[in-house]
C-alpha atoms as one frame of an Amber mdcrd trajectory, in Angstrom:
protein
  79.758  30.884 -43.784  76.712  28.664 -43.906  75.333  27.951 -47.355  72.386
  25.828 -48.406  72.061  24.865 -52.050  68.906  23.186 -53.338  68.507  21.211
 -56.526  66.114  18.772 -58.117  63.194  20.989 -59.002  61.539  20.944 -62.394
  58.381  20.400 -64.384  56.357  17.262 -63.769  52.893  15.993 -64.643  50.273
  15.393 -61.947  50.962  12.098 -60.239  54.661  12.351 -60.939  57.612  12.452
 -58.555  60.606  14.630 -57.822  63.439  14.345 -55.334  64.826  17.619 -53.994
  68.283  17.871 -52.441  69.770  20.493 -50.130  73.515  20.415 -49.605  74.927
  22.357 -46.672  78.390  23.850 -46.421  80.093  25.715 -43.622  78.269  23.729
 -40.972  77.060  20.260 -40.027  73.356  19.676 -40.642  73.096  17.399 -37.624
  73.174  20.355 -35.233  70.347  22.225 -36.984  66.615  21.792 -37.290  66.384
  21.220 -41.028  63.228  22.071 -42.896  61.682  22.306 -46.330  59.375  25.252
 -46.966  57.433  26.222 -50.034  55.827  29.370 -51.341  53.302  29.454 -54.138
  52.487  32.672 -56.032  50.240  34.885 -53.960  50.435  32.633 -50.914  52.355
  32.672 -47.659  55.379  30.492 -47.187  54.507  27.248 -45.465  56.503  24.579
 -43.697  56.311  21.305 -45.603  58.576  19.023 -43.586  61.123  19.247 -40.796
  63.703  17.040 -39.125  64.566  18.157 -35.617  68.277  18.342 -34.871  70.013
  15.301 -33.491  67.050  13.100 -34.397  65.843  11.298 -37.459  62.210  12.141
 -36.809  60.472  13.990 -39.625  57.264  15.975 -39.258  55.007  16.910 -42.158
  52.258  19.342 -42.965  48.820  17.822 -43.434  48.886  18.743 -47.115  51.878
  16.499 -47.904  51.791  13.771 -45.264  51.798  10.372 -46.918  53.138  11.744
 -50.211  56.386  13.477 -49.230  59.311  12.002 -47.325  62.143  14.019 -45.826
  65.429  12.311 -45.055  68.876  13.351 -43.931  72.298  11.985 -44.901  74.739
  13.229 -42.294  77.748  11.824 -44.150  76.834  13.867 -47.233  75.635  16.845
 -45.175  72.481  16.765 -47.273  68.730  16.645 -46.715  66.276  15.349 -49.263
  62.602  15.729 -49.982  61.122  12.867 -51.963  57.835  14.049 -53.419  55.428
  11.488 -54.829  51.964  11.736 -56.334  52.476  15.422 -57.023  49.441  17.626
 -57.575  49.009  20.959 -59.306  48.648  22.640 -55.918  52.170  21.504 -55.018
  53.517  24.032 -57.518  55.782  26.425 -55.607  59.323  27.489 -54.915  60.773
  25.015 -52.418  63.439  26.274 -50.038  65.712  24.559 -47.578  66.052  26.008
 -44.086  68.442  25.444 -41.193  67.415  26.784 -37.799  69.164  26.787 -34.451
  67.185  28.742 -31.870  67.009  32.305 -33.286  69.503  31.754 -36.103  68.182
  30.713 -39.490  69.730  30.142 -42.907  67.938  29.743 -46.218  68.786  28.353
 -49.588  67.962  30.167 -52.806  65.044  27.865 -53.590  64.183  25.543 -56.434
  61.080  25.771 -58.595  58.661  22.868 -58.686  55.944  23.078 -61.308  53.204
  20.487 -61.595  51.227  20.859 -64.776  49.359  18.743 -67.252
């Protein structure tokens, strides 16, 4: 059974940083497209960053490019999202996703709140 468990969320001031982690079990992350999504209250879920399977290439949404960095540690079966220069509009629940063609798995999400 595939499980994704996120951690690292919290409360931070504008301009601050957080590093989210997503540990996978029951599978190897290398074979999946791994992504970070977020959903703010009253808004649709959006893709923040993605690493395509079997590559180390990360793609980012325009809203986070240059501030967020997604990485993957195959040995630890974990993906990370380093978030710098956080803004109030980054406040959302961040969820980890693993996709292989039509099959997708989600983590439970971790809350990120940016507030002064």
